[in-house]
N, CA, C and O atoms as CSV, one atom per row, in Angstrom:
chain,resi,resn,atom,element,x,y,z
A,1,MET,N,N,9.075,-28.180,-19.991
A,1,MET,CA,C,9.324,-27.378,-21.164
A,1,MET,C,C,10.652,-26.628,-21.039
A,1,MET,O,O,11.409,-26.518,-22.003
A,2,ILE,N,N,10.921,-26.116,-19.841
A,2,ILE,CA,C,12.162,-25.350,-19.651
A,2,ILE,C,C,13.368,-26.242,-19.877
A,2,ILE,O,O,14.322,-25.846,-20.547
A,3,ALA,N,N,13.330,-27.451,-19.319
A,3,ALA,CA,C,14.458,-28.373,-19.498
A,3,ALA,C,C,14.655,-28.702,-20.975
A,3,ALA,O,O,15.788,-28.786,-21.448
A,4,THR,N,N,13.565,-28.887,-21.695
A,4,THR,CA,C,13.633,-29.199,-23.123
A,4,THR,C,C,14.236,-28.040,-23.904
A,4,THR,O,O,15.111,-28.244,-24.746
A,5,LEU,N,N,13.776,-26.837,-23.629
A,5,LEU,CA,C,14.306,-25.658,-24.322
A,5,LEU,C,C,15.786,-25.440,-24.001
A,5,LEU,O,O,16.577,-25.109,-24.885
A,6,ARG,N,N,16.157,-25.630,-22.719
A,6,ARG,CA,C,17.564,-25.485,-22.334
A,6,ARG,C,C,18.451,-26.430,-23.129
A,6,ARG,O,O,19.499,-26.035,-23.641
A,7,LYS,N,N,18.016,-27.697,-23.226
A,7,LYS,CA,C,18.819,-28.694,-23.931
A,7,LYS,C,C,18.816,-28.435,-25.437
A,7,LYS,O,O,19.865,-28.498,-26.077
A,8,ARG,N,N,17.646,-28.145,-26.003
A,8,ARG,CA,C,17.519,-27.963,-27.452
A,8,ARG,C,C,18.360,-26.796,-27.969
A,8,ARG,O,O,18.962,-26.882,-29.039
A,9,PHE,N,N,18.398,-25.704,-27.200
A,9,PHE,CA,C,19.099,-24.505,-27.647
A,9,PHE,C,C,20.365,-24.225,-26.845
A,9,PHE,O,O,20.894,-23.113,-26.874
A,10,THR,N,N,20.851,-25.248,-26.124
A,10,THR,CA,C,22.055,-25.136,-25.282
A,10,THR,C,C,22.099,-23.799,-24.544
A,10,THR,O,O,22.973,-22.962,-24.765
A,11,LEU,N,N,21.116,-23.638,-23.656
A,11,LEU,CA,C,20.982,-22.382,-22.918
A,11,LEU,C,C,21.689,-22.395,-21.565
A,11,LEU,O,O,21.581,-21.427,-20.813
A,12,GLY,N,N,22.394,-23.445,-21.246
A,12,GLY,CA,C,23.129,-23.466,-19.983
A,12,GLY,C,C,22.499,-24.395,-18.969
A,12,GLY,O,O,21.650,-25.224,-19.296
A,13,GLY,N,N,22.941,-24.234,-17.713
A,13,GLY,CA,C,22.509,-25.108,-16.634
A,13,GLY,C,C,21.083,-24.845,-16.192
A,13,GLY,O,O,20.438,-23.899,-16.644
A,14,PRO,N,N,20.596,-25.707,-15.292
A,14,PRO,CA,C,19.225,-25.586,-14.805
A,14,PRO,C,C,18.985,-24.260,-14.080
A,14,PRO,O,O,19.892,-23.702,-13.463
A,15,LEU,N,N,17.764,-23.775,-14.166
A,15,LEU,CA,C,17.391,-22.562,-13.461
A,15,LEU,C,C,17.046,-22.864,-12.008
A,15,LEU,O,O,17.325,-22.065,-11.114
A,16,THR,N,N,16.439,-24.023,-11.782
A,16,THR,CA,C,16.049,-24.453,-10.438
A,16,THR,C,C,16.313,-25.952,-10.312
A,16,THR,O,O,16.628,-26.620,-11.297
A,17,HIS,N,N,16.183,-26.471,-9.093
A,17,HIS,CA,C,16.339,-27.917,-8.888
A,17,HIS,C,C,15.277,-28.670,-9.690
A,17,HIS,O,O,15.564,-29.693,-10.311
A,18,ARG,N,N,14.044,-28.150,-9.669
A,18,ARG,CA,C,12.950,-28.790,-10.399
A,18,ARG,C,C,13.281,-28.886,-11.885
A,18,ARG,O,O,13.076,-29.928,-12.508
A,19,ASP,N,N,13.784,-27.811,-12.437
A,19,ASP,CA,C,14.187,-27.783,-13.836
A,19,ASP,C,C,15.312,-28.788,-14.086
A,19,ASP,O,O,15.351,-29.443,-15.128
A,20,GLY,N,N,16.213,-28.902,-13.132
A,20,GLY,CA,C,17.343,-29.807,-13.288
A,20,GLY,C,C,16.969,-31.275,-13.333
A,20,GLY,O,O,17.651,-32.068,-13.981
A,21,VAL,N,N,15.892,-31.648,-12.654
A,21,VAL,CA,C,15.477,-33.047,-12.623
A,21,VAL,C,C,14.304,-33.331,-13.574
A,21,VAL,O,O,13.848,-34.470,-13.671
A,22,ALA,N,N,13.821,-32.308,-14.267
A,22,ALA,CA,C,12.687,-32.481,-15.189
A,22,ALA,C,C,13.104,-33.313,-16.393
A,22,ALA,O,O,14.242,-33.218,-16.852
A,23,PRO,N,N,12.182,-34.133,-16.909
A,23,PRO,CA,C,12.500,-34.926,-18.103
A,23,PRO,C,C,12.603,-34.033,-19.336
A,23,PRO,O,O,11.946,-32.996,-19.430
A,24,ASP,N,N,13.432,-34.454,-20.263
A,24,ASP,CA,C,13.611,-33.743,-21.526
A,24,ASP,C,C,12.598,-34.300,-22.519
A,24,ASP,O,O,12.539,-35.509,-22.740
A,25,LEU,N,N,11.802,-33.419,-23.118
A,25,LEU,CA,C,10.771,-33.849,-24.054
A,25,LEU,C,C,11.236,-33.767,-25.504
A,25,LEU,O,O,10.419,-33.845,-26.421
A,26,GLY,N,N,12.521,-33.612,-25.714
A,26,GLY,CA,C,13.076,-33.453,-27.058
A,26,GLY,C,C,12.754,-34.580,-28.004
A,26,GLY,O,O,12.602,-34.354,-29.205
A,27,SER,N,N,12.645,-35.800,-27.489
A,27,SER,CA,C,12.373,-36.938,-28.375
A,27,SER,C,C,11.010,-36.797,-29.053
A,27,SER,O,O,10.816,-37.327,-30.146
A,28,VAL,N,N,10.090,-36.114,-28.445
A,28,VAL,CA,C,8.767,-35.905,-29.038
A,28,VAL,C,C,8.884,-35.055,-30.302
A,28,VAL,O,O,8.128,-35.245,-31.255
A,29,PHE,N,N,9.842,-34.109,-30.306
A,29,PHE,CA,C,9.980,-33.192,-31.425
A,29,PHE,C,C,10.815,-33.763,-32.564
A,29,PHE,O,O,10.981,-33.113,-33.596
A,30,THR,N,N,11.335,-34.961,-32.389
A,30,THR,CA,C,12.150,-35.563,-33.440
A,30,THR,C,C,11.452,-36.743,-34.112
A,30,THR,O,O,12.090,-37.511,-34.832
A,31,LEU,N,N,10.162,-36.892,-33.884
A,31,LEU,CA,C,9.427,-37.971,-34.531
A,31,LEU,C,C,9.380,-37.720,-36.037
A,31,LEU,O,O,9.366,-36.565,-36.462
A,32,PRO,N,N,9.357,-38.780,-36.854
A,32,PRO,CA,C,9.341,-38.585,-38.303
A,32,PRO,C,C,8.055,-37.938,-38.809
A,32,PRO,O,O,8.041,-37.346,-39.889
A,33,GLY,N,N,6.997,-38.045,-38.053
A,33,GLY,CA,C,5.728,-37.452,-38.456
A,33,GLY,C,C,4.733,-37.581,-37.330
A,33,GLY,O,O,5.004,-38.268,-36.345
A,34,PRO,N,N,3.606,-36.948,-37.448
A,34,PRO,CA,C,2.614,-37.060,-36.377
A,34,PRO,C,C,2.059,-38.472,-36.301
A,34,PRO,O,O,1.838,-39.122,-37.323
A,35,ASP,N,N,1.836,-38.940,-35.076
A,35,ASP,CA,C,1.275,-40.276,-34.930
A,35,ASP,C,C,-0.223,-40.214,-34.614
A,35,ASP,O,O,-0.863,-41.247,-34.423
A,36,ASP,N,N,-0.772,-39.011,-34.562
A,36,ASP,CA,C,-2.204,-38.833,-34.361
A,36,ASP,C,C,-2.666,-37.728,-35.305
A,36,ASP,O,O,-2.521,-36.547,-34.989
A,37,PRO,N,N,-3.213,-38.091,-36.444
A,37,PRO,CA,C,-3.599,-37.067,-37.420
A,37,PRO,C,C,-4.827,-36.260,-37.011
A,37,PRO,O,O,-5.179,-35.301,-37.698
A,38,GLY,N,N,-5.478,-36.616,-35.927
A,38,GLY,CA,C,-6.652,-35.878,-35.486
A,38,GLY,C,C,-7.908,-36.343,-36.201
A,38,GLY,O,O,-7.876,-37.298,-36.976
A,39,PRO,N,N,-9.019,-35.657,-35.932
A,39,PRO,CA,C,-10.281,-36.083,-36.549
A,39,PRO,C,C,-10.287,-35.816,-38.049
A,39,PRO,O,O,-9.625,-34.898,-38.534
A,40,ALA,N,N,-11.033,-36.622,-38.763
A,40,ALA,CA,C,-11.137,-36.459,-40.211
A,40,ALA,C,C,-11.942,-35.220,-40.576
A,40,ALA,O,O,-11.734,-34.629,-41.636
A,41,HIS,N,N,-12.866,-34.825,-39.696
A,41,HIS,CA,C,-13.730,-33.691,-40.004
A,41,HIS,C,C,-14.132,-32.987,-38.707
A,41,HIS,O,O,-14.378,-33.641,-37.694
A,42,LEU,N,N,-14.197,-31.662,-38.740
A,42,LEU,CA,C,-14.674,-30.888,-37.600
A,42,LEU,C,C,-15.987,-30.217,-37.964
A,42,LEU,O,O,-16.114,-29.607,-39.025
A,43,GLU,N,N,-16.955,-30.335,-37.081
A,43,GLU,CA,C,-18.236,-29.667,-37.295
A,43,GLU,C,C,-18.106,-28.205,-36.865
A,43,GLU,O,O,-17.620,-27.918,-35.771
A,44,VAL,N,N,-18.527,-27.315,-37.697
A,44,VAL,CA,C,-18.505,-25.885,-37.381
A,44,VAL,C,C,-19.912,-25.486,-36.968
A,44,VAL,O,O,-20.883,-25.774,-37.669
A,45,THR,N,N,-20.012,-24.821,-35.825
A,45,THR,CA,C,-21.323,-24.386,-35.373
A,45,THR,C,C,-21.668,-23.046,-36.011
A,45,THR,O,O,-20.788,-22.261,-36.365
A,46,THR,N,N,-22.936,-22.809,-36.146
A,46,THR,CA,C,-23.396,-21.540,-36.702
A,46,THR,C,C,-23.568,-20.534,-35.569
A,46,THR,O,O,-23.609,-20.907,-34.397
A,47,ALA,N,N,-23.668,-19.273,-35.924
A,47,ALA,CA,C,-23.896,-18.232,-34.924
A,47,ALA,C,C,-25.199,-18.491,-34.185
A,47,ALA,O,O,-25.297,-18.234,-32.985
A,48,GLU,N,N,-26.197,-18.999,-34.895
A,48,GLU,CA,C,-27.482,-19.302,-34.274
A,48,GLU,C,C,-27.322,-20.381,-33.206
A,48,GLU,O,O,-27.908,-20.273,-32.129
A,49,GLN,N,N,-26.534,-21.422,-33.491
A,49,GLN,CA,C,-26.296,-22.480,-32.507
A,49,GLN,C,C,-25.530,-21.929,-31.313
A,49,GLN,O,O,-25.821,-22.290,-30.173
A,50,ASP,N,N,-24.542,-21.051,-31.563
A,50,ASP,CA,C,-23.787,-20.456,-30.468
A,50,ASP,C,C,-24.693,-19.612,-29.577
A,50,ASP,O,O,-24.573,-19.658,-28.353
A,51,ASN,N,N,-25.592,-18.848,-30.176
A,51,ASN,CA,C,-26.530,-18.032,-29.397
A,51,ASN,C,C,-27.458,-18.894,-28.566
A,51,ASN,O,O,-27.761,-18.557,-27.421
A,52,GLU,N,N,-27.908,-19.997,-29.126
A,52,GLU,CA,C,-28.774,-20.918,-28.377
A,52,GLU,C,C,-28.027,-21.494,-27.182
A,52,GLU,O,O,-28.574,-21.580,-26.083
A,53,ARG,N,N,-26.779,-21.888,-27.401
A,53,ARG,CA,C,-25.976,-22.442,-26.306
A,53,ARG,C,C,-25.727,-21.384,-25.235
A,53,ARG,O,O,-25.821,-21.670,-24.041
A,54,LEU,N,N,-25.411,-20.162,-25.663
A,54,LEU,CA,C,-25.165,-19.076,-24.720
A,54,LEU,C,C,-26.420,-18.797,-23.892
A,54,LEU,O,O,-26.342,-18.625,-22.675
A,55,GLU,N,N,-27.554,-18.756,-24.544
A,55,GLU,CA,C,-28.817,-18.524,-23.845
A,55,GLU,C,C,-29.068,-19.629,-22.818
A,55,GLU,O,O,-29.466,-19.347,-21.688
A,56,ALA,N,N,-28.838,-20.874,-23.203
A,56,ALA,CA,C,-29.022,-21.995,-22.270
A,56,ALA,C,C,-28.042,-21.889,-21.102
A,56,ALA,O,O,-28.416,-22.148,-19.959
A,57,ASP,N,N,-26.787,-21.509,-21.379
A,57,ASP,CA,C,-25.780,-21.391,-20.325
A,57,ASP,C,C,-26.142,-20.319,-19.304
A,57,ASP,O,O,-25.807,-20.444,-18.127
A,58,CYS,N,N,-26.821,-19.270,-19.748
A,58,CYS,CA,C,-27.219,-18.186,-18.844
A,58,CYS,C,C,-28.210,-18.661,-17.785
A,58,CYS,O,O,-28.323,-18.048,-16.723
A,59,HIS,N,N,-28.917,-19.734,-18.062
A,59,HIS,CA,C,-29.952,-20.226,-17.155
A,59,HIS,C,C,-29.533,-21.480,-16.398
A,59,HIS,O,O,-30.313,-22.016,-15.610
A,60,ARG,N,N,-28.307,-21.955,-16.628
A,60,ARG,CA,C,-27.814,-23.129,-15.890
A,60,ARG,C,C,-27.372,-22.694,-14.489
A,60,ARG,O,O,-27.110,-21.512,-14.268
A,61,PRO,N,N,-27.288,-23.623,-13.554
A,61,PRO,CA,C,-26.764,-23.282,-12.229
A,61,PRO,C,C,-25.321,-22.794,-12.332
A,61,PRO,O,O,-24.584,-23.184,-13.239
A,62,LEU,N,N,-24.934,-21.944,-11.398
A,62,LEU,CA,C,-23.566,-21.436,-11.377
A,62,LEU,C,C,-22.577,-22.587,-11.237
A,62,LEU,O,O,-22.794,-23.502,-10.443
A,63,SER,N,N,-21.494,-22.544,-12.004
A,63,SER,CA,C,-20.423,-23.531,-11.864
A,63,SER,C,C,-19.647,-23.225,-10.588
A,63,SER,O,O,-19.870,-22.190,-9.960
A,64,ASP,N,N,-18.746,-24.110,-10.204
A,64,ASP,CA,C,-17.918,-23.872,-9.016
A,64,ASP,C,C,-17.116,-22.584,-9.158
A,64,ASP,O,O,-17.027,-21.804,-8.211
A,65,LEU,N,N,-16.533,-22.354,-10.329
A,65,LEU,CA,C,-15.765,-21.130,-10.558
A,65,LEU,C,C,-16.669,-19.904,-10.448
A,65,LEU,O,O,-16.296,-18.915,-9.817
A,66,GLN,N,N,-17.841,-19.961,-11.051
A,66,GLN,CA,C,-18.771,-18.836,-10.989
A,66,GLN,C,C,-19.225,-18.583,-9.553
A,66,GLN,O,O,-19.368,-17.430,-9.145
A,67,GLN,N,N,-19.453,-19.646,-8.784
A,67,GLN,CA,C,-19.830,-19.477,-7.379
A,67,GLN,C,C,-18.709,-18.802,-6.596
A,67,GLN,O,O,-18.961,-17.956,-5.738
A,68,SER,N,N,-17.475,-19.182,-6.897
A,68,SER,CA,C,-16.328,-18.580,-6.212
A,68,SER,C,C,-16.206,-17.100,-6.548
A,68,SER,O,O,-15.967,-16.283,-5.659
A,69,LEU,N,N,-16.366,-16.746,-7.819
A,69,LEU,CA,C,-16.297,-15.336,-8.222
A,69,LEU,C,C,-17.436,-14.537,-7.589
A,69,LEU,O,O,-17.250,-13.387,-7.192
A,70,HIS,N,N,-18.593,-15.142,-7.499
A,70,HIS,CA,C,-19.754,-14.504,-6.883
A,70,HIS,C,C,-19.476,-14.227,-5.406
A,70,HIS,O,O,-19.731,-13.125,-4.921
A,71,ALA,N,N,-18.959,-15.217,-4.701
A,71,ALA,CA,C,-18.632,-15.037,-3.285
A,71,ALA,C,C,-17.520,-14.012,-3.106
A,71,ALA,O,O,-17.561,-13.200,-2.181
A,72,LEU,N,N,-16.534,-14.048,-3.986
A,72,LEU,CA,C,-15.438,-13.079,-3.919
A,72,LEU,C,C,-15.971,-11.662,-4.072
A,72,LEU,O,O,-15.551,-10.760,-3.347
A,73,ALA,N,N,-16.887,-11.458,-5.004
A,73,ALA,CA,C,-17.474,-10.129,-5.202
A,73,ALA,C,C,-18.202,-9.670,-3.941
A,73,ALA,O,O,-18.136,-8.496,-3.575
A,74,ALA,N,N,-18.894,-10.591,-3.282
A,74,ALA,CA,C,-19.605,-10.243,-2.053
A,74,ALA,C,C,-18.643,-9.869,-0.934
A,74,ALA,O,O,-18.995,-9.092,-0.047
A,75,HIS,N,N,-17.446,-10.409,-0.968
A,75,HIS,CA,C,-16.469,-10.172,0.088
A,75,HIS,C,C,-15.571,-8.960,-0.159
A,75,HIS,O,O,-14.705,-8.663,0.664
A,76,LEU,N,N,-15.758,-8.271,-1.254
A,76,LEU,CA,C,-14.959,-7.062,-1.489
A,76,LEU,C,C,-15.316,-6.018,-0.441
A,76,LEU,O,O,-16.491,-5.854,-0.116
A,77,PRO,N,N,-14.327,-5.308,0.093
A,77,PRO,CA,C,-14.639,-4.245,1.069
A,77,PRO,C,C,-15.529,-3.193,0.424
A,77,PRO,O,O,-15.286,-2.767,-0.706
A,78,SER,N,N,-16.556,-2.782,1.148
A,78,SER,CA,C,-17.468,-1.792,0.582
A,78,SER,C,C,-16.981,-0.366,0.806
A,78,SER,O,O,-17.353,0.538,0.057
A,79,ILE,N,N,-16.149,-0.151,1.834
A,79,ILE,CA,C,-15.666,1.198,2.106
A,79,ILE,C,C,-14.165,1.161,2.345
A,79,ILE,O,O,-13.675,0.410,3.188
A,80,ILE,N,N,-13.451,1.973,1.597
A,80,ILE,CA,C,-12.021,2.167,1.827
A,80,ILE,C,C,-11.864,3.628,2.216
A,80,ILE,O,O,-12.034,4.528,1.393
A,81,ASP,N,N,-11.535,3.849,3.495
A,81,ASP,CA,C,-11.484,5.211,4.030
A,81,ASP,C,C,-10.390,6.061,3.414
A,81,ASP,O,O,-10.595,7.239,3.123
A,82,ASP,N,N,-9.223,5.454,3.215
A,82,ASP,CA,C,-8.069,6.223,2.754
A,82,ASP,C,C,-7.398,5.466,1.614
A,82,ASP,O,O,-6.870,4.371,1.814
A,83,VAL,N,N,-7.418,6.045,0.430
A,83,VAL,CA,C,-6.844,5.387,-0.745
A,83,VAL,C,C,-5.375,5.046,-0.519
A,83,VAL,O,O,-4.898,4.027,-1.018
A,84,ASN,N,N,-4.654,5.877,0.221
A,84,ASN,CA,C,-3.231,5.629,0.467
A,84,ASN,C,C,-3.011,4.406,1.346
A,84,ASN,O,O,-1.909,3.860,1.390
A,85,HIS,N,N,-4.046,3.979,2.040
A,85,HIS,CA,C,-3.933,2.801,2.907
A,85,HIS,C,C,-4.905,1.705,2.475
A,85,HIS,O,O,-5.364,0.919,3.304
A,86,ALA,N,N,-5.218,1.652,1.186
A,86,ALA,CA,C,-6.179,0.676,0.674
A,86,ALA,C,C,-5.741,-0.751,0.965
A,86,ALA,O,O,-6.551,-1.589,1.364
A,87,GLU,N,N,-4.449,-1.025,0.763
A,87,GLU,CA,C,-3.963,-2.391,0.997
A,87,GLU,C,C,-4.170,-2.797,2.454
A,87,GLU,O,O,-4.599,-3.917,2.731
A,88,GLN,N,N,-3.869,-1.899,3.376
A,88,GLN,CA,C,-4.053,-2.210,4.792
A,88,GLN,C,C,-5.529,-2.419,5.114
A,88,GLN,O,O,-5.876,-3.293,5.908
A,89,THR,N,N,-6.397,-1.617,4.498
A,89,THR,CA,C,-7.835,-1.761,4.713
A,89,THR,C,C,-8.308,-3.126,4.224
A,89,THR,O,O,-9.088,-3.798,4.899
A,90,ILE,N,N,-7.834,-3.529,3.056
A,90,ILE,CA,C,-8.233,-4.819,2.489
A,90,ILE,C,C,-7.720,-5.966,3.348
A,90,ILE,O,O,-8.454,-6.916,3.618
A,91,VAL,N,N,-6.465,-5.885,3.780
A,91,VAL,CA,C,-5.889,-6.927,4.639
A,91,VAL,C,C,-6.684,-7.018,5.943
A,91,VAL,O,O,-6.995,-8.115,6.408
A,92,GLY,N,N,-7.011,-5.871,6.530
A,92,GLY,CA,C,-7.812,-5.862,7.750
A,92,GLY,C,C,-9.198,-6.444,7.534
A,92,GLY,O,O,-9.725,-7.159,8.386
A,93,HIS,N,N,-9.774,-6.133,6.397
A,93,HIS,CA,C,-11.095,-6.654,6.033
A,93,HIS,C,C,-11.052,-8.188,5.947
A,93,HIS,O,O,-11.920,-8.870,6.491
A,94,VAL,N,N,-10.042,-8.718,5.266
A,94,VAL,CA,C,-9.910,-10.170,5.113
A,94,VAL,C,C,-9.655,-10.824,6.470
A,94,VAL,O,O,-10.223,-11.873,6.774
A,95,ARG,N,N,-8.804,-10.204,7.282
A,95,ARG,CA,C,-8.503,-10.756,8.610
A,95,ARG,C,C,-9.777,-10.813,9.459
A,95,ARG,O,O,-10.051,-11.828,10.100
A,96,ALA,N,N,-10.543,-9.745,9.465
A,96,ALA,CA,C,-11.775,-9.708,10.257
A,96,ALA,C,C,-12.761,-10.762,9.768
A,96,ALA,O,O,-13.431,-11.419,10.565
A,97,TRP,N,N,-12.841,-10.914,8.463
A,97,TRP,CA,C,-13.746,-11.913,7.909
A,97,TRP,C,C,-13.313,-13.323,8.310
A,97,TRP,O,O,-14.145,-14.138,8.708
A,98,ARG,N,N,-12.005,-13.614,8.207
A,98,ARG,CA,C,-11.502,-14.951,8.564
A,98,ARG,C,C,-11.716,-15.264,10.040
A,98,ARG,O,O,-12.026,-16.397,10.407
A,99,GLU,N,N,-11.546,-14.248,10.878
A,99,GLU,CA,C,-11.678,-14.454,12.319
A,99,GLU,C,C,-13.137,-14.492,12.769
A,99,GLU,O,O,-13.424,-14.712,13.945
A,100,GLY,N,N,-14.041,-14.278,11.839
A,100,GLY,CA,C,-15.457,-14.341,12.165
A,100,GLY,C,C,-16.002,-13.065,12.782
A,100,GLY,O,O,-17.147,-13.035,13.233
A,101,ALA,N,N,-15.199,-12.012,12.806
A,101,ALA,CA,C,-15.645,-10.749,13.382
A,101,ALA,C,C,-16.580,-10.010,12.441
A,101,ALA,O,O,-17.207,-9.020,12.817
A,102,GLN,N,N,-16.662,-10.492,11.243
A,102,GLN,CA,C,-17.453,-9.806,10.223
A,102,GLN,C,C,-18.236,-10.852,9.444
A,102,GLN,O,O,-17.654,-11.764,8.856
A,103,ARG,N,N,-19.539,-10.717,9.443
A,103,ARG,CA,C,-20.382,-11.656,8.696
A,103,ARG,C,C,-20.690,-11.038,7.339
A,103,ARG,O,O,-21.136,-9.894,7.250
A,104,ILE,N,N,-20.448,-11.806,6.293
A,104,ILE,CA,C,-20.691,-11.325,4.944
A,104,ILE,C,C,-21.732,-12.227,4.304
A,104,ILE,O,O,-21.536,-13.435,4.171
A,105,ASP,N,N,-22.830,-11.624,3.915
A,105,ASP,CA,C,-23.901,-12.376,3.270
A,105,ASP,C,C,-23.699,-12.375,1.769
A,105,ASP,O,O,-23.519,-11.327,1.150
A,106,VAL,N,N,-23.730,-13.562,1.196
A,106,VAL,CA,C,-23.625,-13.706,-0.255
A,106,VAL,C,C,-25.044,-13.900,-0.783
A,106,VAL,O,O,-25.743,-14.818,-0.354
A,107,PRO,N,N,-25.472,-13.044,-1.708
A,107,PRO,CA,C,-26.831,-13.195,-2.247
A,107,PRO,C,C,-27.042,-14.586,-2.847
A,107,PRO,O,O,-26.093,-15.247,-3.269
A,108,ASP,N,N,-28.280,-15.005,-2.874
A,108,ASP,CA,C,-28.621,-16.346,-3.340
A,108,ASP,C,C,-28.942,-16.351,-4.834
A,108,ASP,O,O,-30.035,-16.739,-5.246
A,109,HIS,N,N,-27.986,-15.920,-5.626
A,109,HIS,CA,C,-28.176,-15.949,-7.076
A,109,HIS,C,C,-27.932,-17.370,-7.567
A,109,HIS,O,O,-26.953,-18.007,-7.178
A,110,LYS,N,N,-28.809,-17.856,-8.407
A,110,LYS,CA,C,-28.745,-19.252,-8.851
A,110,LYS,C,C,-28.110,-19.432,-10.232
A,110,LYS,O,O,-27.545,-20.487,-10.518
A,111,THR,N,N,-28.198,-18.417,-11.083
A,111,THR,CA,C,-27.731,-18.558,-12.460
A,111,THR,C,C,-26.801,-17.409,-12.821
A,111,THR,O,O,-26.808,-16.378,-12.148
A,112,PRO,N,N,-26.002,-17.569,-13.872
A,112,PRO,CA,C,-25.166,-16.456,-14.330
A,112,PRO,C,C,-25.991,-15.218,-14.677
A,112,PRO,O,O,-25.538,-14.094,-14.460
A,113,LEU,N,N,-27.180,-15.411,-15.205
A,113,LEU,CA,C,-28.049,-14.292,-15.559
A,113,LEU,C,C,-28.358,-13.431,-14.333
A,113,LEU,O,O,-28.468,-12.210,-14.446
A,114,GLU,N,N,-28.497,-14.052,-13.180
A,114,GLU,CA,C,-28.749,-13.328,-11.929
A,114,GLU,C,C,-27.460,-12.797,-11.317
A,114,GLU,O,O,-27.438,-11.685,-10.789
A,115,ALA,N,N,-26.388,-13.578,-11.382
A,115,ALA,CA,C,-25.159,-13.252,-10.658
A,115,ALA,C,C,-24.290,-12.210,-11.343
A,115,ALA,O,O,-23.667,-11.395,-10.662
A,116,VAL,N,N,-24.228,-12.214,-12.659
A,116,VAL,CA,C,-23.292,-11.326,-13.369
A,116,VAL,C,C,-23.541,-9.854,-13.071
A,116,VAL,O,O,-22.577,-9.141,-12.791
A,117,PRO,N,N,-24.783,-9.349,-13.115
A,117,PRO,CA,C,-24.980,-7.928,-12.797
A,117,PRO,C,C,-24.514,-7.575,-11.383
A,117,PRO,O,O,-23.943,-6.508,-11.157
A,118,TYR,N,N,-24.762,-8.480,-10.438
A,118,TYR,CA,C,-24.321,-8.255,-9.057
A,118,TYR,C,C,-22.796,-8.178,-8.978
A,118,TYR,O,O,-22.248,-7.268,-8.355
A,119,ILE,N,N,-22.115,-9.131,-9.610
A,119,ILE,CA,C,-20.650,-9.151,-9.594
A,119,ILE,C,C,-20.102,-7.876,-10.219
A,119,ILE,O,O,-19.200,-7.253,-9.661
A,120,LYS,N,N,-20.633,-7.484,-11.362
A,120,LYS,CA,C,-20.163,-6.267,-12.031
A,120,LYS,C,C,-20.326,-5.041,-11.137
A,120,LYS,O,O,-19.429,-4.202,-11.055
A,121,GLU,N,N,-21.466,-4.942,-10.473
A,121,GLU,CA,C,-21.718,-3.782,-9.615
A,121,GLU,C,C,-20.794,-3.775,-8.402
A,121,GLU,O,O,-20.284,-2.720,-8.026
A,122,GLN,N,N,-20.571,-4.930,-7.787
A,122,GLN,CA,C,-19.667,-5.013,-6.638
A,122,GLN,C,C,-18.250,-4.584,-7.032
A,122,GLN,O,O,-17.609,-3.813,-6.319
A,123,VAL,N,N,-17.770,-5.089,-8.167
A,123,VAL,CA,C,-16.424,-4.749,-8.630
A,123,VAL,C,C,-16.355,-3.272,-8.997
A,123,VAL,O,O,-15.367,-2.605,-8.690
A,124,ARG,N,N,-17.405,-2.748,-9.658
A,124,ARG,CA,C,-17.422,-1.334,-10.028
A,124,ARG,C,C,-17.332,-0.455,-8.780
A,124,ARG,O,O,-16.553,0.498,-8.751
A,125,GLN,N,N,-18.122,-0.768,-7.752
A,125,GLN,CA,C,-18.103,0.016,-6.514
A,125,GLN,C,C,-16.743,-0.055,-5.837
A,125,GLN,O,O,-16.243,0.949,-5.330
A,126,PHE,N,N,-16.149,-1.236,-5.831
A,126,PHE,CA,C,-14.839,-1.389,-5.190
A,126,PHE,C,C,-13.785,-0.586,-5.929
A,126,PHE,O,O,-13.020,0.158,-5.313
A,127,LEU,N,N,-13.740,-0.734,-7.267
A,127,LEU,CA,C,-12.724,-0.040,-8.050
A,127,LEU,C,C,-12.919,1.473,-8.042
A,127,LEU,O,O,-11.949,2.218,-8.182
A,128,ALA,N,N,-14.130,1.928,-7.884
A,128,ALA,CA,C,-14.386,3.362,-7.848
A,128,ALA,C,C,-13.733,4.025,-6.639
A,128,ALA,O,O,-13.508,5.235,-6.631
A,129,GLN,N,N,-13.433,3.228,-5.621
A,129,GLN,CA,C,-12.840,3.757,-4.390
A,129,GLN,C,C,-11.317,3.900,-4.455
A,129,GLN,O,O,-10.725,4.716,-3.749
A,130,ILE,N,N,-10.703,3.096,-5.311
A,130,ILE,CA,C,-9.234,3.090,-5.309
A,130,ILE,C,C,-8.650,3.727,-6.539
A,130,ILE,O,O,-7.429,3.795,-6.678
């Protein structure tokens, strides 16, 4: 995109080597018309259908992203002794965890309905310290 914008608006030379060797997408913007008009019709869901889907999603197993956020919440430092040294405390916490000096148990929450309150509370406790 950067290479295309540079060429289209004559903004000068490349910003980086990557930008300098990137392909120019300008030819896409000079087509006489769209070559894919899209679907003829889009179905609009009702609020009732959205609520049903949301309710079902609350009871599905945690996705990979949700599992990662859940584990991240469990790994937040529970005590920061000195707000002025919070960054050092966090770095030390992560180092100890990586080196195995600190065991962190992640609760066995199976669904977003179970995990979200835990994540919110962990983040609230952490932020309350800093």
